[in-house]
Rosetta silent file (secondary structure, phi, psi, omega in degrees, C-alpha in Angstrom):
SEQUENCE: MSALTLVELQPLPGQRIEPRDGLTLGRADCDVTIHHPQVSRRHATLRVSDARLEIEDLGSRNGTFVNDQRLDAPLELAEGDLVKIGETLWRVEAAAAADPATPAEAGPPGPRGDVPPPPAPSVVHPTPPIPKIATPVFVEAATRRRRASAARRLEATVISYAVVAATAAGVVIYLAAR
SCORE:     score description
SCORE:     0.000 S_00000001
   1 L     0.000  139.785 -178.815    0.000    0.000    0.000 S_00000001
   2 L   -83.954  156.308  174.497    1.277    3.461   -0.869 S_00000001
   3 L   -81.532   -3.174 -179.264    1.623    6.364    1.557 S_00000001
   4 E  -116.676  156.132  176.897   -0.157    8.427   -1.130 S_00000001
   5 E  -139.186  159.827  177.414   -3.700    8.347   -2.494 S_00000001
   6 E  -104.902  126.241  178.550   -5.498   10.014   -5.420 S_00000001
   7 E  -112.830  122.476 -176.412   -8.453   12.267   -4.567 S_00000001
   8 E   -72.714  132.125  176.940  -10.708   13.188   -7.487 S_00000001
   9 E   -98.958  -34.063  176.515  -11.303   16.912   -8.003 S_00000001
  10 E  -155.535  149.326    1.608  -13.539   16.617  -11.057 S_00000001
  11 L   -83.305  -12.915 -178.866  -15.995   15.437  -12.280 S_00000001
  12 L  -114.979   81.407 -176.030  -16.844   13.610   -8.993 S_00000001
  13 L   -55.223  136.744  175.078  -15.084   15.550   -6.212 S_00000001
  14 L    98.423  -17.974  177.891  -14.042   13.509   -3.215 S_00000001
  15 L   -64.228  139.746 -178.037  -13.806   10.053   -4.795 S_00000001
  16 E  -116.583  144.462  171.539  -10.590    8.330   -3.671 S_00000001
  17 E  -116.567  119.171  175.922   -8.365    5.802   -5.368 S_00000001
  18 L   -90.021  105.785 -174.905   -6.240    3.751   -3.003 S_00000001
  19 L   -65.335  145.589  170.133   -3.238    2.843   -5.196 S_00000001
  20 L  -141.167  160.230 -175.198   -1.850   -0.658   -5.351 S_00000001
  21 L   -63.199  129.083  177.643    0.865   -2.049   -7.579 S_00000001
  22 L    84.940    7.327  179.564   -0.320   -2.644  -11.142 S_00000001
  23 E   -64.851  126.835 -179.200   -3.618   -0.731  -10.780 S_00000001
  24 E  -105.745  146.650  178.594   -4.819    0.212  -14.293 S_00000001
  25 E  -121.258  135.567  179.223   -6.898    3.234  -15.281 S_00000001
  26 E   175.381 -173.499 -175.958   -8.880    3.381  -18.524 S_00000001
  27 L   -82.673  -26.554 -177.901  -12.178    3.227  -20.343 S_00000001
  28 L  -154.175  153.966  176.974  -12.648   -0.575  -20.280 S_00000001
  29 L    54.249   41.403 -179.590  -11.166   -3.750  -18.771 S_00000001
  30 L  -129.642  167.853  177.462   -9.341   -1.788  -16.048 S_00000001
  31 L   -70.785  -38.408  177.239   -9.307   -1.605  -12.265 S_00000001
  32 E  -120.079  118.364 -177.285  -10.576    2.009  -12.360 S_00000001
  33 E   -95.174  130.791  178.048  -12.980    2.833  -15.200 S_00000001
  34 L  -119.079  112.659 -177.059  -13.129    6.387  -16.570 S_00000001
  35 L   -87.609   92.995  177.848  -16.087    6.962  -18.890 S_00000001
  36 L  -159.214  139.542 -177.064  -14.863    9.610  -21.331 S_00000001
  37 L   -65.022  -19.530  179.092  -14.155    9.521  -25.096 S_00000001
  38 L   -85.593    0.422 -178.087  -10.640   10.952  -24.623 S_00000001
  39 L  -100.569  130.307  178.151   -9.650    8.008  -22.408 S_00000001
  40 L   -73.173  162.476 -179.493   -8.058    4.942  -23.994 S_00000001
  41 L   -56.261  -49.505  171.622   -9.270    1.435  -23.189 S_00000001
  42 L  -120.881  100.965 -167.877   -6.100    0.862  -21.090 S_00000001
  43 L   -93.872  -50.351 -175.592   -4.808    4.387  -20.485 S_00000001
  44 E  -150.115  165.029  177.429   -2.356    4.394  -17.554 S_00000001
  45 E  -135.429  150.370  175.763   -1.051    2.263  -14.720 S_00000001
  46 E  -107.529  141.549  175.916    0.046    2.969  -11.157 S_00000001
  47 E  -124.223  136.319 -179.654    3.034    1.275   -9.567 S_00000001
  48 E  -122.117  129.403  173.160    3.640    1.168   -5.837 S_00000001
  49 E  -145.133  127.932 -173.277    6.944    0.266   -4.212 S_00000001
  50 L    55.055 -122.405  179.416    7.730    1.008   -0.569 S_00000001
  51 L  -104.635   11.533 -176.836    6.119    4.418    0.058 S_00000001
  52 E   -94.517  147.511  177.529    6.586    5.600   -3.554 S_00000001
  53 E  -126.802  127.446 -177.376    3.810    5.990   -6.132 S_00000001
  54 E  -126.207  142.954  177.116    4.599    6.043   -9.853 S_00000001
  55 E  -120.220  143.507  178.202    2.319    6.582  -12.854 S_00000001
  56 E  -136.182  132.170  173.811    2.953    5.467  -16.432 S_00000001
  57 E   -76.086  137.224 -176.973    0.995    6.256  -19.591 S_00000001
  58 L   -98.069   38.329  179.083    0.296    3.052  -21.553 S_00000001
  59 L    77.641   30.439 -178.816    0.645    4.656  -24.997 S_00000001
  60 L   -67.571  153.871 -178.036   -2.696    6.431  -24.878 S_00000001
  61 L   -71.359  -41.633 -175.801   -3.690    8.652  -27.787 S_00000001
  62 L   -97.125   -3.292  171.951   -4.655   11.705  -25.710 S_00000001
  63 L    83.090  163.760  173.864   -2.007   11.301  -23.010 S_00000001
  64 E  -117.201  133.944 -174.828   -1.730   11.370  -19.259 S_00000001
  65 E  -118.647  137.894  172.617   -0.815   14.694  -17.654 S_00000001
  66 E  -125.731  118.733 -178.964    0.881   15.471  -14.350 S_00000001
  67 L    52.860   50.083  177.949    0.998   19.159  -13.385 S_00000001
  68 L    69.324    5.017 -179.255    0.173   20.278  -16.965 S_00000001
  69 E  -110.748  128.285  178.606    3.007   18.151  -18.437 S_00000001
  70 E   -72.621  134.718 -179.953    2.267   15.199  -20.733 S_00000001
  71 L   -74.797  135.242  171.108    3.990   12.009  -19.595 S_00000001
  72 L  -123.862   -1.052  177.235    6.488   10.441  -21.956 S_00000001
  73 L  -155.137  162.294  176.671    8.055    8.165  -19.328 S_00000001
  74 L   -56.776  145.167 -176.643    7.031    6.787  -15.925 S_00000001
  75 E  -135.563  133.796  176.181    6.941    9.517  -13.282 S_00000001
  76 E   -78.449  129.962 -178.853    7.083    9.339   -9.486 S_00000001
  77 E   -89.815  147.813  177.204    4.185   11.241   -7.943 S_00000001
  78 L  -124.963  160.570  179.677    4.529   13.532   -4.943 S_00000001
  79 L   -58.935  133.133 -179.650    1.944   14.977   -2.580 S_00000001
  80 L    97.181  -13.480  178.242    0.128   17.905   -4.228 S_00000001
  81 L   -63.987  148.080  175.105    0.652   16.734   -7.843 S_00000001
  82 E  -107.823  126.036 -179.416   -2.348   17.039  -10.198 S_00000001
  83 E  -112.748  129.146 -178.470   -3.017   14.024  -12.452 S_00000001
  84 E  -125.859  127.532  173.445   -5.331   14.414  -15.467 S_00000001
  85 E  -132.349  118.576 -173.912   -6.717   11.633  -17.665 S_00000001
  86 L    61.852 -127.840  177.163   -9.426   12.723  -20.104 S_00000001
  87 L  -101.801    9.895 -179.605  -11.579   15.193  -18.179 S_00000001
  88 E   -94.090  131.978 -176.781  -10.893   13.501  -14.828 S_00000001
  89 E  -125.968  129.372  177.590   -8.558   15.345  -12.467 S_00000001
  90 E  -120.442  153.888  170.503   -7.024   13.973   -9.256 S_00000001
  91 E  -114.128  136.631  178.162   -4.816   15.506   -6.576 S_00000001
  92 E   -83.125  126.122 -179.612   -2.180   13.319   -4.915 S_00000001
  93 E  -130.766  162.982  174.521   -2.555   13.398   -1.122 S_00000001
  94 E   -67.815  136.948 -179.857   -1.092   11.588    1.846 S_00000001
  95 L   -70.839  140.938  177.004   -3.088    8.455    2.597 S_00000001
  96 L   -72.363  137.375  179.421   -5.120    8.545    5.805 S_00000001
  97 L   -67.651  137.487  179.878   -3.815    6.132    8.403 S_00000001
  98 L   -70.815  137.301  177.032   -6.141    3.193    8.892 S_00000001
  99 L   -79.797  125.397  178.333   -7.891    3.119   12.261 S_00000001
 100 L   -67.145  138.111 -178.585   -7.115   -0.125   14.065 S_00000001
 101 L   -74.496  140.425  175.091  -10.297   -2.051   14.805 S_00000001
 102 L   -78.294  160.829 -179.147  -11.232   -2.562   18.385 S_00000001
 103 L   -55.415  -34.473  179.974  -11.901   -6.149   19.465 S_00000001
 104 L   -69.308  -28.929 -178.713  -15.662   -5.527   19.380 S_00000001
 105 L   -89.758  -10.694 -172.533  -15.409   -4.277   15.790 S_00000001
 106 L   -68.154  -24.488  179.102  -13.048   -6.997   14.625 S_00000001
 107 L    87.758 -174.979 -176.568  -15.822   -9.487   13.817 S_00000001
 108 L   -70.394  155.123  179.151  -15.776  -13.268   14.117 S_00000001
 109 L   -66.349  157.021 -178.832  -12.464  -15.107   14.095 S_00000001
 110 L   -76.592 -168.210 -175.970  -11.098  -16.451   10.822 S_00000001
 111 L   -60.065  -31.806 -179.365  -10.701  -20.077    9.750 S_00000001
 112 L   -85.177   -9.361  178.011   -7.826  -20.685   12.212 S_00000001
 113 L    91.510  -10.544 -176.950   -9.813  -19.109   15.029 S_00000001
 114 L  -118.679  -19.267 -175.957   -7.244  -16.401   15.845 S_00000001
 115 L  -120.934  125.370  177.684   -7.089  -14.059   12.835 S_00000001
 116 L   -69.941  152.259  179.763  -10.127  -12.233   11.417 S_00000001
 117 L   -65.435  150.486  179.284  -10.558  -12.452    7.629 S_00000001
 118 L   -67.000  152.931  178.172   -9.145   -9.532    5.636 S_00000001
 119 L   -65.935  155.246  178.878  -11.618   -6.864    4.519 S_00000001
 120 L   -62.172  138.081 -179.181  -13.037   -7.151    1.009 S_00000001
 121 L   -64.624  140.971 -178.897  -10.766   -5.378   -1.512 S_00000001
 122 L  -144.673  140.794 -177.466  -11.960   -1.967   -2.530 S_00000001
 123 L  -107.086  -48.615 -175.317  -10.430    0.599   -4.855 S_00000001
 124 E  -107.227  127.396 -179.008  -12.653    3.676   -4.865 S_00000001
 125 E  -121.098  124.794  176.679  -13.926    5.147   -1.602 S_00000001
 126 L   -71.723  142.399  176.355  -16.405    8.054   -1.468 S_00000001
 127 L  -134.944  169.296  177.932  -15.410   10.918    0.809 S_00000001
 128 L   -60.228  150.197 -179.440  -16.930   14.301    1.577 S_00000001
 129 L   -59.803  146.408  177.889  -16.640   16.809   -1.294 S_00000001
 130 L   -92.651  140.827  179.236  -13.467   18.862   -1.509 S_00000001
 131 L   -56.380  146.461 -178.654  -13.844   22.655   -1.751 S_00000001
 132 L   -63.465  134.126  176.632  -13.753   24.017   -5.313 S_00000001
 133 L  -116.921  168.662  178.141  -10.299   25.134   -6.431 S_00000001
 134 L   -62.045  136.298 -179.238   -9.167   27.168   -9.398 S_00000001
 135 L   -74.424  128.559  178.398   -9.325   25.075  -12.569 S_00000001
 136 L   -60.725  154.900 -175.760   -5.862   24.406  -14.015 S_00000001
 137 H   -59.783  -40.119 -175.937   -5.097   25.970  -17.395 S_00000001
 138 H   -66.739  -26.448  178.238   -4.848   22.643  -19.235 S_00000001
 139 H   -73.419  -43.745  178.623   -8.403   21.704  -18.212 S_00000001
 140 H   -62.706  -42.556 -179.624   -9.850   25.005  -19.484 S_00000001
 141 H   -64.246  -38.096 -178.967   -7.947   24.702  -22.784 S_00000001
 142 H   -67.412  -32.564 -179.399   -9.159   21.125  -23.299 S_00000001
 143 H   -77.337  -24.933  178.555  -12.791   22.138  -22.869 S_00000001
 144 H   -83.160  -25.162 -175.017  -12.474   24.983  -25.420 S_00000001
 145 L   -70.909  138.501  177.355  -10.680   22.865  -28.029 S_00000001
 146 L  -118.482  155.331  175.191  -12.808   21.347  -30.813 S_00000001
 147 L   -84.126  147.872  176.934  -12.081   18.561  -33.210 S_00000001
 148 L   -68.717  146.065 -179.963  -11.832   19.355  -36.922 S_00000001
 149 L   -71.911  159.109 -179.308  -14.853   18.302  -38.953 S_00000001
 150 H   -62.791  -28.065 -179.412  -14.557   15.301  -41.263 S_00000001
 151 H   -67.078  -21.464 -179.500  -14.971   17.626  -44.272 S_00000001
 152 H   -91.672   -5.323  179.847  -11.630   19.266  -43.428 S_00000001
 153 L   -85.100  130.456 -174.295   -9.692   16.033  -43.296 S_00000001
 154 H   -59.668  -44.537 -177.559   -7.739   15.386  -46.511 S_00000001
 155 H   -61.127  -43.574 -179.227   -8.377   11.624  -46.625 S_00000001
 156 H   -65.071  -39.453  179.711  -12.151   12.041  -46.353 S_00000001
 157 H   -66.058  -46.051 -179.728  -12.182   14.718  -49.060 S_00000001
 158 H   -62.137  -44.032  179.787  -10.074   12.657  -51.479 S_00000001
 159 H   -64.095  -41.097  179.153  -12.209    9.555  -50.960 S_00000001
 160 H   -61.532  -46.237  178.642  -15.418   11.567  -51.478 S_00000001
 161 H   -64.591  -37.569  178.825  -14.156   13.030  -54.777 S_00000001
 162 H   -64.010  -40.796  178.865  -12.979    9.583  -55.941 S_00000001
 163 H   -65.281  -42.994  178.964  -16.453    8.100  -55.291 S_00000001
 164 H   -63.721  -44.355 -179.734  -18.137   10.978  -57.175 S_00000001
 165 H   -63.825  -42.447  179.513  -15.719   10.642  -60.117 S_00000001
 166 H   -65.087  -40.031  178.217  -16.208    6.856  -60.296 S_00000001
 167 H   -64.582  -44.203  178.585  -19.989    7.259  -60.208 S_00000001
 168 H   -62.539  -42.558  178.287  -19.890    9.877  -62.986 S_00000001
 169 H   -62.702  -41.086  178.532  -17.662    7.656  -65.129 S_00000001
 170 H   -63.022  -41.033  179.208  -20.035    4.729  -64.596 S_00000001
 171 H   -65.357  -43.848 -179.946  -23.049    6.811  -65.622 S_00000001
 172 H   -62.207  -45.185  179.843  -21.249    8.064  -68.789 S_00000001
 173 H   -63.951  -42.110  179.018  -20.242    4.505  -69.758 S_00000001
 174 H   -61.627  -46.849 -178.886  -23.767    3.205  -69.130 S_00000001
 175 H   -67.766  -34.504  178.624  -25.367    5.953  -71.232 S_00000001
 176 H   -69.325  -29.652 -178.448  -22.801    5.518  -74.041 S_00000001
 177 H   -78.303  -14.324 -178.029  -23.540    1.786  -74.223 S_00000001
 178 L   -77.577    0.000    0.000  -27.276    2.350  -74.780 S_00000001
């Protein structure tokens, strides 16, 4: 377990991700699912060793950003860093120390009779909302940016003209053969 945790700032403020080694983030087939069109199926991974937390982009098309910088290699995260994937933004914080359970809260003994079973694994924990902070520049720029229309893409234009030309040639040949 890492000494750091990720606390979501947007779109769902307060959600927490408790990092573990090999935790994947992405749109599908991942430990943490992010529903956004700018997020790749397997977008990034977290690595935990000792008290260190590292993030690596898995070759995503739109990138993983830490403090407004796009990752091109694995990066060790520090407390206060801002991590952005798609439109989801997290702040890296120190993990809260787990409260030791009192004997009354410990539950029934485990299979050997002396050790209680471990708690069910959980990745995302809801917490109270975090106060609104100033939106980083890269988030504002991403929301203003638009994609070019298909009509402006060279490949689509060339293919469209080729289809029209082939259709016209076919019509001329058909009419000439009559």
